[in-house]
NULUM-269830 format. One line per 2 residues: number of its first residue (from 1); their letters; for each residue x, y, z of C-alpha. Coordinates in Angstrom, 1 decimal, padded with zeros to 4 digits. Layout:
N
NUM = A = X Y Z; ...
//
This chain:
102
1 = MM = 084.1 160.2 066.2; 086.3 163.0 067.6
3 = NL = 089.3 162.8 069.8; 089.1 164.3 073.3
5 = TV = 091.8 166.7 074.6; 093.0 165.8 078.1
7 = LA = 095.9 166.9 080.2; 098.9 164.6 080.9
9 = CQ = 101.4 165.3 083.7; 105.0 165.2 082.3
11 = SC = 106.3 164.2 085.8; 104.1 161.3 086.8
13 = GY = 102.0 160.5 083.7; 098.6 161.1 085.4
15 = RA = 095.9 162.2 083.0; 093.0 164.5 083.8
17 = IP = 090.1 166.3 082.2; 090.8 170.0 081.9
19 = PK = 090.7 172.6 083.3; 093.6 171.9 085.7
21 = YT = 096.6 174.0 086.5; 098.6 171.5 088.6
23 = CP = 098.6 167.7 088.5; 096.0 166.3 091.0
25 = NC = 098.4 163.4 091.7; 101.9 164.9 092.2
27 = HE = 101.0 168.6 092.3; 103.6 169.5 089.6
29 = ES = 102.8 172.2 087.1; 104.0 170.2 084.1
31 = LS = 100.8 169.5 082.3; 100.5 169.2 078.6
33 = EV = 097.6 168.6 076.2; 097.3 165.1 074.6
35 = EI = 094.5 163.6 072.4; 092.7 160.4 073.3
37 = PG = 090.0 158.6 071.5; 086.5 160.1 072.3
39 = KG = 084.9 156.7 072.8; 083.6 155.2 076.0
41 = KV = 080.7 153.6 077.8; 077.9 155.1 079.8
43 = FS = 078.9 154.7 083.5; 075.8 156.5 084.9
45 = HT = 073.1 158.8 083.7; 070.2 161.0 085.0
47 = TI = 067.5 163.2 083.6; 067.6 166.9 084.6
49 = RV = 064.0 168.1 085.3; 064.8 171.3 087.2
51 = AP = 067.5 173.4 085.7; 069.2 176.7 086.2
53 = GA = 067.7 179.6 084.2; 070.1 179.4 081.2
55 = FS = 069.0 175.8 080.7; 065.4 175.9 081.8
57 = SE = 064.1 175.9 078.2; 065.9 172.6 077.5
59 = IP = 064.3 170.5 080.3; 064.0 167.6 080.6
61 = YP = 067.5 166.6 079.3; 069.8 163.7 080.0
63 = IL = 073.2 164.0 081.5; 075.8 161.2 081.1
65 = LV = 078.8 160.1 083.1; 081.0 158.5 080.4
67 = EL = 083.9 156.3 081.3; 086.4 156.7 078.5
69 = EN = 088.5 153.8 077.2; 091.5 154.9 079.3
71 = GL = 089.5 155.1 082.6; 088.9 158.8 082.8
73 = RV = 085.3 159.9 083.4; 083.6 162.9 081.9
75 = TA = 080.2 164.5 082.4; 078.4 165.0 079.1
77 = RT = 075.2 165.8 077.3; 073.5 163.7 074.7
79 = EL = 070.7 163.9 072.2; 070.0 160.1 072.4
81 = EQ = 066.4 159.2 073.2; 067.3 156.2 075.2
83 = VL = 070.4 155.8 077.4; 071.6 152.5 079.0
85 = IG = 074.4 151.8 081.4; 077.2 150.2 079.5
87 = QV = 076.1 151.7 076.2; 079.0 152.6 073.9
89 = VK = 079.0 156.3 073.0; 081.3 158.5 070.9
91 = LQ = 082.2 162.2 071.3; 080.4 164.2 068.6
93 = KV = 081.3 167.7 069.6; 082.5 170.1 072.3
95 = EN = 080.4 173.2 072.5; 081.1 175.9 075.1
97 = GV = 083.1 173.5 077.2; 080.3 170.9 077.1
99 = YW = 081.0 167.4 075.8; 078.3 165.9 073.5
101 = FS = 078.2 162.1 073.1; 076.0 160.0 070.9
//
């Protein structure tokens, strides 16, 4: 399992998934990168059957909404054959800005 890099506001402590340039909570520009465990649960999922041109050769493919252990949610891809709500998943890689969980 990999760690996930998130942004933490030095003013109010709010954490967010990058990219962000100001804190969504207090609007300060005092963001710094911190690492958190790349483990969470499937909050929601869907299967993409009609995709933009760059991804059309990959359809159908699942998309996950993963709720991380600290409450942040991130959209991700997976190679899992079956996906269930509440299923524990772990970050395997980040590729071209895309999070991959299994």
